C-alpha positions as a Markdown table, in Angstrom:
| # | Residue | x | y | z |
|---|---|---|---|---|
| 1 | Met | 0.0 | 0.2 | 0.1 |
| 2 | Glu | 1.5 | 3.0 | -1.2 |
| 3 | Asn | 3.0 | 5.3 | 2.1 |
| 4 | Gln | 1.0 | 2.7 | 4.3 |
| 5 | Tyr | -1.6 | 5.2 | 4.4 |
| 6 | Arg | -4.4 | 4.6 | 7.3 |
| 7 | Lys | -7.9 | 3.9 | 5.8 |
| 8 | Glu | -9.7 | 7.4 | 6.4 |
| 9 | Thr | -6.6 | 8.7 | 4.2 |
| 10 | Ile | -7.1 | 6.3 | 1.4 |
| 11 | Cys | -10.5 | 6.9 | 1.5 |
| 12 | Ile | -9.8 | 10.5 | 0.8 |
| 13 | Gln | -6.5 | 10.6 | -1.5 |
| 14 | Ser | -6.3 | 7.0 | -3.4 |
| 15 | Gly | -7.6 | 6.1 | -6.8 |
| 16 | Trp | -7.4 | 9.6 | -8.7 |
| 17 | Lys | -4.5 | 11.2 | -8.5 |
| 18 | Pro | -4.5 | 14.6 | -10.1 |
| 19 | Val | -1.0 | 16.1 | -11.7 |
| 20 | Asn | -0.5 | 19.9 | -12.5 |
| 21 | Gly | -3.4 | 21.2 | -14.4 |
| 22 | Gln | -5.6 | 18.5 | -14.0 |
| 23 | Pro | -9.0 | 18.3 | -12.1 |
| 24 | Arg | -8.7 | 18.1 | -8.4 |
| 25 | Val | -12.1 | 15.7 | -8.2 |
| 26 | Leu | -12.2 | 12.3 | -10.1 |
| 27 | Pro | -13.5 | 13.3 | -13.4 |
| 28 | Ile | -16.2 | 11.1 | -15.5 |
| 29 | Ile | -15.0 | 9.8 | -18.4 |
| 30 | Gln | -18.6 | 9.5 | -20.0 |
| 31 | Ser | -17.4 | 7.9 | -23.1 |
| 32 | Thr | -18.1 | 4.7 | -24.6 |
| 33 | Thr | -14.9 | 4.3 | -26.6 |
| 34 | Tyr | -11.8 | 5.9 | -27.0 |
| 35 | Lys | -9.7 | 6.9 | -29.9 |
| 36 | Tyr | -6.2 | 6.1 | -31.4 |
| 37 | Asp | -4.0 | 6.9 | -34.3 |
| 38 | Thr | -3.1 | 3.5 | -35.5 |
| 39 | Ser | -4.7 | 0.2 | -36.4 |
| 40 | Glu | -1.4 | -1.4 | -34.9 |
| 41 | Gln | -2.1 | 0.6 | -31.6 |
| 42 | Met | -5.8 | -0.7 | -31.3 |
| 43 | Gly | -5.0 | -4.4 | -32.5 |
| 44 | Arg | -2.6 | -4.5 | -29.6 |
| 45 | Leu | -5.0 | -3.8 | -27.0 |
| 46 | Phe | -7.6 | -6.2 | -28.4 |
| 47 | Asp | -4.7 | -8.9 | -27.6 |
| 48 | Leu | -3.8 | -7.6 | -24.2 |
| 49 | Glu | -0.4 | -7.0 | -25.1 |
| 50 | Glu | -0.8 | -3.2 | -23.9 |
| 51 | Asn | -3.0 | -1.3 | -21.1 |
| 52 | Gly | -5.4 | 1.4 | -22.4 |
| 53 | Tyr | -9.2 | 1.7 | -22.9 |
| 54 | Phe | -11.0 | 1.1 | -26.2 |
| 55 | Tyr | -14.9 | 0.0 | -24.9 |
| 56 | Thr | -16.3 | 0.9 | -22.2 |
| 57 | Arg | -18.2 | -2.2 | -21.8 |
| 58 | Leu | -15.1 | -3.9 | -20.4 |
| 59 | Gln | -13.0 | -1.1 | -18.9 |
| 60 | Asn | -13.3 | 2.6 | -18.2 |
| 61 | Pro | -11.1 | 5.1 | -16.4 |
| 62 | Thr | -13.5 | 6.7 | -13.7 |
| 63 | Asn | -14.1 | 2.7 | -12.7 |
| 64 | Asp | -10.5 | 1.9 | -12.9 |
| 65 | Phe | -9.8 | 4.7 | -10.3 |
| 66 | Val | -12.5 | 3.9 | -7.9 |
| 67 | Ala | -11.5 | 0.0 | -8.1 |
| 68 | Gln | -8.1 | 0.7 | -7.4 |
| 69 | Lys | -8.9 | 2.5 | -4.2 |
| 70 | Ile | -11.4 | 0.0 | -3.0 |
| 71 | Cys | -8.3 | -2.4 | -3.8 |
| 72 | Glu | -6.2 | -0.3 | -1.5 |
| 73 | Leu | -8.8 | -0.6 | 1.5 |
| 74 | Glu | -9.0 | -4.1 | 1.4 |
| 75 | Gly | -5.5 | -4.6 | 0.7 |
| 76 | Gly | -5.4 | -6.6 | -2.3 |
| 77 | Ala | -3.5 | -6.8 | -5.9 |
| 78 | Ala | -6.3 | -6.1 | -8.0 |
| 79 | Ala | -9.8 | -5.1 | -8.2 |
| 80 | Met | -12.6 | -4.3 | -10.5 |
| 81 | Leu | -16.2 | -2.9 | -10.5 |
| 82 | Thr | -19.1 | -4.6 | -11.6 |
| 83 | Ser | -23.0 | -3.1 | -12.2 |
| 84 | Ser | -24.5 | -4.8 | -9.2 |
| 85 | Gly | -23.2 | -6.8 | -5.8 |
| 86 | Gln | -25.2 | -9.6 | -7.5 |
| 87 | Ala | -23.0 | -9.6 | -10.5 |
| 88 | Ala | -19.6 | -9.1 | -8.3 |
| 89 | Asn | -20.6 | -12.4 | -6.6 |
| 90 | Tyr | -21.8 | -14.2 | -9.9 |
| 91 | Tyr | -18.2 | -12.9 | -11.6 |
| 92 | Ala | -16.4 | -13.9 | -8.6 |
| 93 | Val | -17.2 | -17.7 | -9.2 |
| 94 | Phe | -17.7 | -18.0 | -12.5 |
| 95 | Asn | -14.6 | -16.8 | -13.4 |
| 96 | Ile | -13.2 | -20.1 | -12.1 |
| 97 | Cys | -16.1 | -22.6 | -12.2 |
| 98 | Glu | -17.7 | -23.8 | -15.3 |
| 99 | Ser | -20.5 | -26.4 | -15.9 |
| 100 | Gly | -19.6 | -29.6 | -13.9 |
| 101 | Asp | -18.1 | -27.5 | -11.1 |
| 102 | His | -19.2 | -27.4 | -7.5 |
| 103 | Val | -19.0 | -24.7 | -5.1 |
| 104 | Val | -19.2 | -24.9 | -1.3 |
| 105 | Leu | -21.7 | -22.2 | 0.0 |
| 106 | Ser | -22.5 | -20.8 | 3.6 |
| 107 | Ser | -26.4 | -21.3 | 4.6 |
| 108 | Thr | -26.5 | -18.1 | 6.0 |
| 109 | Val | -25.7 | -16.0 | 3.0 |
| 110 | Tyr | -28.0 | -13.1 | 1.4 |
| 111 | Gly | -31.0 | -14.5 | -0.1 |
| 112 | Gly | -30.5 | -13.1 | -3.5 |
| 113 | Thr | -26.9 | -14.6 | -3.5 |
| 114 | Phe | -28.4 | -17.9 | -2.0 |
| 115 | Asn | -30.8 | -18.1 | -5.1 |
| 116 | Leu | -27.9 | -17.3 | -7.6 |
| 117 | Leu | -26.0 | -20.3 | -6.6 |
| 118 | Thr | -28.7 | -22.8 | -5.7 |
| 119 | Val | -30.9 | -21.9 | -8.8 |
| 120 | Thr | -29.3 | -20.0 | -11.3 |
| 121 | Met | -26.0 | -21.3 | -11.5 |
| 122 | Lys | -27.3 | -24.8 | -11.0 |
| 123 | Lys | -29.0 | -24.4 | -14.3 |
| 124 | Met | -25.6 | -23.7 | -15.9 |
| 125 | Gly | -24.4 | -26.9 | -14.7 |
| 126 | Ile | -22.7 | -25.6 | -11.4 |
| 127 | Ser | -23.7 | -27.3 | -8.4 |
| 128 | Cys | -23.6 | -26.3 | -4.9 |
| 129 | Thr | -23.6 | -27.7 | -1.5 |
| 130 | Val | -25.1 | -25.8 | 1.4 |
| 131 | Val | -23.3 | -25.5 | 4.9 |
| 132 | Asp | -24.1 | -24.6 | 8.3 |
| 133 | Pro | -21.5 | -21.7 | 9.0 |
| 134 | Asp | -21.2 | -22.6 | 12.7 |
| 135 | Ala | -21.0 | -25.9 | 11.9 |
| 136 | Pro | -17.9 | -27.9 | 13.3 |
| 137 | Arg | -15.1 | -28.2 | 10.8 |
| 138 | Glu | -15.2 | -31.7 | 10.4 |
| 139 | Val | -19.0 | -31.9 | 9.1 |
| 140 | Ile | -18.3 | -28.8 | 6.5 |
| 141 | Glu | -15.3 | -30.8 | 5.3 |
| 142 | Arg | -17.8 | -33.7 | 4.5 |
| 143 | Ala | -19.0 | -30.6 | 1.8 |
| 144 | Phe | -15.9 | -30.6 | -0.4 |
| 145 | Gln | -15.7 | -32.8 | -3.5 |
| 146 | Glu | -13.2 | -33.4 | -6.2 |
| 147 | Asn | -14.9 | -31.0 | -8.5 |
| 148 | Thr | -15.0 | -28.2 | -5.9 |
| 149 | Lys | -13.7 | -25.0 | -7.3 |
| 150 | Cys | -14.4 | -22.3 | -4.5 |
| 151 | Val | -16.0 | -21.4 | -0.9 |
| 152 | Leu | -18.4 | -18.6 | -0.9 |
| 153 | Ala | -19.5 | -17.0 | 2.3 |
| 154 | Glu | -20.4 | -13.6 | 4.1 |
| 155 | Thr | -17.9 | -11.4 | 7.0 |
| 156 | Ile | -21.3 | -10.7 | 8.4 |
| 157 | Ala | -24.7 | -12.7 | 6.7 |
| 158 | Asn | -27.3 | -10.5 | 5.5 |
| 159 | Pro | -30.1 | -10.4 | 7.3 |
| 160 | Ala | -29.1 | -13.3 | 9.9 |
| 161 | Leu | -26.0 | -11.3 | 11.1 |
| 162 | Val | -23.9 | -14.5 | 11.4 |
| 163 | Val | -20.3 | -13.8 | 11.9 |
| 164 | Leu | -18.1 | -15.9 | 10.1 |
| 165 | Asp | -15.3 | -17.5 | 11.5 |
| 166 | Ile | -13.3 | -16.7 | 8.4 |
| 167 | Glu | -9.8 | -18.3 | 9.3 |
| 168 | Lys | -11.9 | -21.8 | 10.1 |
| 169 | Phe | -12.9 | -21.3 | 6.3 |
| 170 | Ala | -9.9 | -20.4 | 4.9 |
| 171 | Asp | -8.1 | -23.3 | 6.5 |
| 172 | Leu | -10.7 | -25.7 | 4.9 |
| 173 | Ala | -11.0 | -24.1 | 1.3 |
| 174 | His | -7.0 | -23.9 | 1.2 |
| 175 | Ser | -6.6 | -27.6 | 2.5 |
| 176 | His | -8.8 | -28.5 | -0.7 |
| 177 | Gly | -6.8 | -26.2 | -3.0 |
| 178 | Val | -9.7 | -23.8 | -3.7 |
| 179 | Pro | -9.8 | -20.1 | -2.8 |
| 180 | Leu | -12.4 | -19.0 | -0.2 |
| 181 | Ile | -14.6 | -15.9 | -1.6 |
| 182 | Ile | -16.0 | -13.6 | 1.0 |
| 183 | Asp | -18.9 | -11.0 | 0.8 |
| 184 | Asn | -17.7 | -8.3 | 2.8 |
| 185 | Thr | -20.4 | -5.7 | 2.2 |
| 186 | Phe | -21.7 | -5.4 | 5.9 |
| 187 | Ala | -18.4 | -5.0 | 7.5 |
| 188 | Thr | -17.0 | -3.1 | 4.9 |
| 189 | Pro | -13.1 | -2.5 | 4.7 |
| 190 | Ile | -13.1 | -0.2 | 7.4 |
| 191 | Asn | -14.0 | -2.7 | 10.0 |
| 192 | Cys | -12.5 | -5.9 | 8.6 |
| 193 | Asn | -9.9 | -7.2 | 6.0 |
| 194 | Pro | -10.9 | -10.5 | 5.3 |
| 195 | Phe | -7.3 | -11.4 | 3.5 |
| 196 | Gln | -5.8 | -10.8 | 7.2 |
| 197 | Trp | -7.2 | -13.8 | 8.1 |
| 198 | Gly | -6.7 | -15.8 | 4.9 |
| 199 | Ala | -9.7 | -15.0 | 2.5 |
| 200 | Asp | -8.6 | -15.1 | -1.3 |
| 201 | Ile | -11.1 | -13.0 | -3.1 |
| 202 | Val | -13.6 | -10.3 | -1.7 |
| 203 | Thr | -16.8 | -9.2 | -3.0 |
| 204 | His | -18.9 | -6.0 | -2.6 |
| 205 | Ser | -22.5 | -4.8 | -3.3 |
| 206 | Thr | -21.3 | -1.4 | -3.0 |
| 207 | Thr | -24.9 | 0.1 | -2.9 |
| 208 | Lys | -24.8 | -0.2 | 0.6 |
| 209 | Tyr | -22.1 | 1.5 | 2.8 |
| 210 | Met | -19.6 | 2.4 | 0.3 |
| 211 | Asp | -22.1 | 4.3 | -1.8 |
| 212 | Gly | -24.2 | 5.0 | 1.6 |
| 213 | His | -26.9 | 7.6 | 0.4 |
| 214 | Ala | -29.2 | 4.7 | -2.1 |
| 215 | Met | -27.8 | 6.3 | -4.6 |
| 216 | Cys | -26.5 | 3.8 | -7.1 |
| 217 | Val | -26.5 | 0.4 | -7.8 |
| 218 | Gly | -23.0 | -1.4 | -7.7 |
| 219 | Gly | -20.4 | -4.1 | -6.8 |
| 220 | Ala | -16.7 | -4.8 | -6.4 |
| 221 | Ile | -14.3 | -7.6 | -6.5 |
| 222 | Val | -10.9 | -7.8 | -5.2 |
| 223 | Asp | -8.1 | -10.0 | -5.6 |
| 224 | Ser | -5.6 | -10.8 | -2.9 |
| 225 | Gly | -3.5 | -11.6 | -5.4 |
| 226 | Asn | -2.1 | -14.4 | -2.6 |
| 227 | Phe | -4.0 | -17.5 | -4.2 |
| 228 | Asp | -1.8 | -19.5 | -6.3 |
| 229 | Trp | -3.7 | -20.9 | -9.3 |
| 230 | Ala | -0.7 | -21.6 | -11.2 |
| 231 | Gly | -0.2 | -24.7 | -8.5 |
| 232 | Tyr | -3.4 | -26.3 | -9.3 |
| 233 | Pro | -3.6 | -26.1 | -12.8 |
| 234 | Glu | -6.2 | -29.2 | -13.1 |
| 235 | Lys | -8.4 | -27.0 | -10.9 |
| 236 | Phe | -8.6 | -23.7 | -13.0 |
| 237 | Pro | -7.7 | -24.5 | -16.7 |
| 238 | Gly | -9.2 | -20.7 | -17.1 |
| 239 | Leu | -6.5 | -19.4 | -15.7 |
| 240 | Thr | -3.7 | -21.5 | -16.3 |
| 241 | Thr | -4.2 | -22.9 | -19.9 |
| 242 | Pro | -4.3 | -20.9 | -23.4 |
| 243 | Asp | -7.2 | -18.7 | -23.8 |
| 244 | Glu | -8.1 | -19.2 | -27.3 |
| 245 | Ser | -10.1 | -16.5 | -27.6 |
| 246 | Tyr | -6.9 | -13.8 | -26.6 |
| 247 | His | -5.0 | -16.0 | -29.2 |
| 248 | Gly | -3.7 | -18.4 | -26.6 |
| 249 | Ile | -2.8 | -16.0 | -23.4 |
| 250 | Ile | -2.2 | -17.9 | -20.2 |
| 251 | Tyr | -3.4 | -15.3 | -17.5 |
| 252 | Thr | -1.4 | -16.6 | -14.7 |
| 253 | Glu | 1.7 | -16.4 | -16.9 |
| 254 | Lys | 1.4 | -12.9 | -18.3 |
| 255 | Phe | -0.4 | -11.0 | -15.8 |
| 256 | Gly | 0.8 | -12.7 | -12.5 |
| 257 | Lys | -1.1 | -11.6 | -9.4 |
| 258 | Ala | -3.6 | -9.5 | -11.7 |
| 259 | Ala | -4.5 | -12.8 | -13.4 |
| 260 | Tyr | -7.8 | -13.6 | -12.1 |
| 261 | Ile | -9.2 | -9.9 | -12.2 |
| 262 | Thr | -7.7 | -9.2 | -15.6 |
| 263 | Lys | -9.3 | -12.6 | -16.6 |
| 264 | Ala | -13.0 | -11.7 | -15.5 |
| 265 | Thr | -12.8 | -8.1 | -17.1 |
| 266 | Ala | -10.9 | -9.3 | -20.6 |
| 267 | Gln | -13.1 | -12.5 | -20.7 |
| 268 | Leu | -16.3 | -11.9 | -18.5 |
| 269 | Met | -17.0 | -8.2 | -19.2 |
| 270 | Arg | -16.6 | -8.6 | -22.9 |
| 271 | Asp | -19.3 | -11.5 | -22.9 |
| 272 | Leu | -21.3 | -10.8 | -20.5 |
| 273 | Gly | -21.2 | -6.6 | -19.9 |
| 274 | Ser | -22.2 | -6.2 | -16.5 |
| 275 | Ser | -20.1 | -3.1 | -16.2 |
| 276 | Gln | -20.9 | 0.3 | -13.9 |
| 277 | Ala | -21.7 | 3.4 | -15.4 |
| 278 | Pro | -19.1 | 5.9 | -15.0 |
| 279 | Gln | -21.6 | 8.0 | -13.1 |
| 280 | Asn | -22.5 | 5.4 | -10.7 |
| 281 | Ala | -18.6 | 5.6 | -10.2 |
| 282 | Phe | -18.2 | 8.8 | -9.1 |
| 283 | Leu | -21.0 | 9.0 | -7.0 |
| 284 | Leu | -19.7 | 6.3 | -5.3 |
| 285 | Asn | -16.4 | 7.5 | -4.7 |
| 286 | Val | -18.0 | 10.2 | -3.4 |
| 287 | Gly | -19.8 | 7.9 | -0.9 |
| 288 | Leu | -16.1 | 6.0 | -0.2 |
| 289 | Glu | -14.7 | 9.7 | 1.0 |
| 290 | Thr | -16.7 | 9.7 | 4.2 |
| 291 | Leu | -17.1 | 5.9 | 4.8 |
| 292 | Pro | -14.9 | 5.7 | 7.8 |
| 293 | Leu | -16.9 | 8.6 | 9.5 |
| 294 | Arg | -20.2 | 7.3 | 8.4 |
| 295 | Met | -19.7 | 3.3 | 9.9 |
| 296 | Glu | -18.3 | 4.7 | 13.1 |
| 297 | Arg | -21.6 | 6.5 | 13.6 |
| 298 | His | -23.5 | 3.8 | 12.2 |
| 299 | Cys | -22.2 | 1.1 | 14.8 |
| 300 | Ala | -22.3 | 3.4 | 17.5 |
| 301 | Asn | -26.1 | 4.1 | 16.7 |
| 302 | Ala | -26.6 | 0.6 | 16.3 |
| 303 | Gln | -25.2 | -0.6 | 19.4 |
| 304 | Ala | -27.6 | 1.7 | 21.4 |
| 305 | Val | -30.5 | 0.7 | 19.3 |
| 306 | Ala | -29.7 | -3.0 | 20.1 |
| 307 | Glu | -29.1 | -2.4 | 23.8 |
| 308 | Tyr | -32.5 | -0.5 | 23.8 |
| 309 | Leu | -34.6 | -3.5 | 22.3 |
| 310 | Glu | -32.7 | -5.9 | 24.4 |
| 311 | Ala | -34.2 | -4.2 | 27.3 |
| 312 | His | -37.8 | -3.9 | 25.7 |
| 313 | Thr | -40.5 | -5.8 | 27.0 |
| 314 | Ser | -42.1 | -6.4 | 23.6 |
| 315 | Val | -39.1 | -7.9 | 22.4 |
| 316 | Ala | -38.4 | -11.3 | 22.4 |
| 317 | Trp | -34.8 | -11.6 | 21.0 |
| 318 | Val | -32.0 | -9.3 | 19.4 |
| 319 | Asn | -29.5 | -10.3 | 17.5 |
| 320 | Tyr | -26.3 | -7.9 | 17.0 |
| 321 | Pro | -23.0 | -9.0 | 17.1 |
| 322 | Gly | -21.8 | -5.9 | 19.7 |
| 323 | Leu | -24.1 | -7.4 | 22.5 |
| 324 | Lys | -22.1 | -9.5 | 24.9 |
| 325 | Ser | -25.3 | -11.8 | 24.6 |
| 326 | Ser | -24.6 | -12.7 | 21.1 |
| 327 | Arg | -23.3 | -16.2 | 20.3 |
| 328 | Tyr | -21.1 | -14.0 | 17.9 |
| 329 | Tyr | -20.0 | -11.9 | 20.2 |
| 330 | Asp | -16.2 | -13.3 | 20.6 |
| 331 | Leu | -15.9 | -13.6 | 16.8 |
| 332 | Ala | -16.7 | -10.2 | 16.0 |
| 333 | Gln | -14.1 | -8.8 | 19.1 |
| 334 | Lys | -11.7 | -11.1 | 17.3 |
| 335 | Tyr | -12.2 | -10.1 | 13.4 |
| 336 | Met | -14.2 | -6.8 | 13.9 |
| 337 | Ser | -12.9 | -5.2 | 17.1 |
| 338 | Lys | -13.6 | -1.6 | 16.1 |
| 339 | Gly | -17.4 | -2.3 | 15.1 |
| 340 | Thr | -19.4 | -4.3 | 12.9 |
| 341 | Cys | -22.1 | -3.1 | 11.0 |
| 342 | Gly | -25.4 | -0.8 | 11.5 |
| 343 | Val | -27.8 | -3.5 | 10.8 |
| 344 | Ile | -29.7 | -5.2 | 13.6 |
| 345 | Ser | -32.2 | -8.5 | 13.6 |
| 346 | Phe | -35.1 | -8.8 | 16.1 |
| 347 | Gly | -38.1 | -10.6 | 16.8 |
| 348 | Leu | -41.1 | -9.6 | 18.7 |
| 349 | Lys | -43.3 | -11.5 | 21.4 |
| 350 | Gly | -46.4 | -11.5 | 19.1 |
| 351 | Gly | -44.6 | -12.9 | 16.3 |
| 352 | Arg | -45.1 | -12.5 | 12.2 |
| 353 | Ser | -48.4 | -10.3 | 12.6 |
| 354 | Ala | -47.1 | -8.0 | 15.7 |
| 355 | Ala | -43.9 | -7.6 | 13.3 |
| 356 | Glu | -45.9 | -6.5 | 10.5 |
| 357 | Lys | -48.2 | -3.9 | 13.1 |
| 358 | Met | -45.2 | -2.5 | 14.5 |
| 359 | Met | -43.2 | -1.6 | 11.0 |
| 360 | Asp | -46.5 | 0.0 | 9.8 |
| 361 | Arg | -46.0 | 2.2 | 12.9 |
| 362 | Leu | -43.0 | 3.6 | 12.0 |
| 363 | Lys | -42.6 | 7.3 | 11.3 |
| 364 | Leu | -38.9 | 8.4 | 10.7 |
| 365 | Ala | -37.4 | 4.4 | 9.9 |
| 366 | Ala | -38.8 | 3.7 | 6.0 |
| 367 | Ile | -40.0 | -0.1 | 4.8 |
| 368 | Val | -37.8 | 0.0 | 1.9 |
| 369 | Thr | -36.0 | -2.9 | 0.0 |
| 370 | His | -32.9 | -1.7 | 0.9 |
| 371 | Val | -30.4 | -1.7 | 3.6 |
| 372 | Ala | -27.0 | 0.2 | 5.0 |
| 373 | Asp | -27.3 | 3.8 | 3.7 |
| 374 | Ala | -27.6 | 6.8 | 5.9 |
| 375 | Arg | -31.5 | 6.7 | 6.7 |
| 376 | Thr | -32.9 | 4.1 | 9.1 |
| 377 | Cys | -34.8 | 1.8 | 7.8 |
| 378 | Val | -36.6 | -1.8 | 8.3 |
| 379 | Leu | -37.5 | -5.1 | 6.4 |
| 380 | His | -39.2 | -8.1 | 7.0 |
| 381 | Pro | -37.1 | -10.7 | 5.2 |
| 382 | Ala | -39.4 | -13.8 | 5.2 |
| 383 | Ser | -41.9 | -11.4 | 3.0 |
| 384 | His | -39.6 | -9.8 | 1.3 |
| 385 | Thr | -36.0 | -10.1 | 0.1 |
| 386 | His | -36.3 | -13.7 | 1.0 |
| 387 | Arg | -39.8 | -15.1 | 0.1 |
| 388 | Gln | -38.7 | -17.0 | -2.5 |
| 389 | Met | -37.1 | -19.6 | 0.5 |
| 390 | Thr | -39.2 | -21.9 | 2.0 |
| 391 | Asp | -39.9 | -22.3 | 5.7 |
| 392 | Glu | -37.0 | -25.2 | 5.8 |
| 393 | Gln | -34.6 | -22.6 | 3.7 |
| 394 | Leu | -35.4 | -19.7 | 5.5 |
| 395 | Val | -34.6 | -21.6 | 9.4 |
| 396 | Glu | -31.2 | -22.7 | 7.3 |
| 397 | Ala | -30.3 | -19.6 | 6.4 |
| 398 | Gly | -30.8 | -18.0 | 10.1 |
| 399 | Val | -34.0 | -16.2 | 9.0 |
| 400 | Ala | -37.0 | -16.9 | 11.5 |
| 401 | Pro | -40.6 | -15.7 | 10.1 |
| 402 | Asp | -40.4 | -13.2 | 12.8 |
| 403 | Leu | -37.2 | -11.5 | 12.1 |
| 404 | Ile | -37.2 | -7.7 | 11.5 |
| 405 | Arg | -33.8 | -6.5 | 9.6 |
| 406 | Leu | -33.5 | -3.1 | 11.2 |
| 407 | Ser | -31.1 | -1.0 | 9.5 |
| 408 | Val | -29.8 | 2.0 | 11.7 |
| 409 | Gly | -29.3 | 5.3 | 10.3 |
| 410 | Leu | -27.3 | 8.4 | 11.1 |
| 411 | Glu | -29.7 | 10.1 | 12.3 |
| 412 | His | -29.6 | 11.0 | 16.1 |
| 413 | Val | -29.9 | 7.9 | 17.8 |
| 414 | Asp | -32.6 | 9.3 | 20.4 |
| 415 | Asp | -35.2 | 10.0 | 17.3 |
| 416 | Ile | -34.7 | 6.6 | 16.1 |
| 417 | Ile | -35.1 | 5.0 | 19.8 |
| 418 | Ala | -38.0 | 7.5 | 20.3 |
| 419 | Asp | -39.8 | 5.9 | 16.7 |
| 420 | Leu | -39.2 | 2.6 | 18.0 |
| 421 | Asn | -40.8 | 3.4 | 20.8 |
| 422 | Gln | -43.8 | 4.5 | 19.9 |
| 423 | Ala | -44.1 | 1.6 | 16.9 |
| 424 | Leu | -43.8 | -0.7 | 19.6 |
| 425 | Lys | -46.8 | 0.9 | 22.1 |
| 426 | Ala | -49.0 | 0.0 | 19.0 |
| 427 | Ile | -48.6 | -3.6 | 19.5 |
């Protein structure tokens, strides 16, 4: 990391670094294409013989400056932006999996990710075994197969708030010669850097805390550069054997630690096109500049709200990793000692009907299909984000029918608590 800047400084100074006479603020390169003087120059770009830009579906300078900032925040070797967090998770897996391959998946991942792996990618011939992240090592071990190509989990599960034992999963993945992919959306690189604990690839829905204002959908993939793809050539032929669509380039030989991201950019973006708009990347960068300040406030507010809910007579249970009563408190202290996130899950003694009644009475907190932005918002996952899942799958994912997901915003904490208080009185 350049000059070993701290994260607060990286959020402001990294990425776009203007030289004499250039704009101080990151420019939006709102162009689909780029001009070159000779046909030979353009040809070398298409052969991946030179670095440069030729079509924004693959790469755009604005996007790359923002990706570089996220890369530095995570301590990675290379990064890319995608059009959404869902696209980031899809690309992260599909970059190393093809028909006939297998993935080990944590059961508590976000419902959209769960459906992506267990339903949509299944149609593509990629199988998946779901595991309980809290299960003993020897139980999870049984999920691995000869054709397993990666493990996918979340730092803090959405909305179950399960804190992953990253070291346990990294050791398991590496013992089977495959990478650990971690969705670090809820913790953000401000509160956790999974690479420090053995993870190999990190994904983000930048739509959440990184943007921070619910303005733009987006995603990111960061590669640590640490996984030895060439050490397992039979497992990862897409990286270790010639790519005939690029005149026989072998990514690991030509691009080293950038092999994984280069392949995802040059091949998957070329063919699938889930690129982020430069305007969205610009707005994402604005959000990143205040990320450390906002995460500190989100966590402080959430801690106070969680303690309030835990003491309320109408509340049946509260799950927040910052509470000492949480079964994940010790793991949270290990991996995220400065704080976890601003999201709380809880249930009411009146069950699902009480949850719906209480939510309808909220005035400050809004019922929206979103989480992790400046405004306090609330959702009933079993009725909304996870409604495609069966009751059995909901339980397996840690999403009880009465679970309320409360995303604590940046408002004054007393106003947030007062809003909850008046709504709870109505049930």
